[in-house]
Residue, then its C-alpha position, 0 to 999 in steps of 0.5 A: m928463118s928465125q934466130r932459133n932455127m938458124e942457130q940449130s942449123l949451125a949446130s947441126c953442121g958442127l958450128r957454134v955461135l961465138s957472138a951474135g946480135s942484131t943490126t937494129d938493137v941500139g945496144s948490139r955491137f953490130f948496130e947500124r945507125i939509120d941516117d937520112k940517106d936510108f929514107l931515099f928508098i921510101q922516096r924511090l918506092a913512092r916515085m916508082k908506084r906513082d909513075e909505074c908505067r914510065f918506069v916499066d917502059a924505061l927498065g922493062e917489067r923484070d928490072y922494074q920489079i927487081l928495083k921495086a923489091h929492093a926499095l920495098w925490102n929497105a922500106y920494110w927494114l926502116i919501119g922494123k918489119i925486117t931485121y938483120h942478125v949477125w952470127v960470128i961462128g966457129p967450129d964446135s970444139 
């Protein structure tokens, strides 16, 4: 969902945006610094892809796919393919 669509949806529900910002923009008050532990998701994803059969045998197909999706989501976040946005909202007065 785009930022514009989200803010229109909030307004249609009688809410207004008091403050907003991205967790990835350095100047944002909601900025979250990336550190070395965040890159573990990329390592995990590589291991999972390299030895997929062993992981599926150990976890089952469903749980393997959930774990892989989580690692992939975070890898996309690290490379900037996904961004998070924060809205502080209140009633429209």
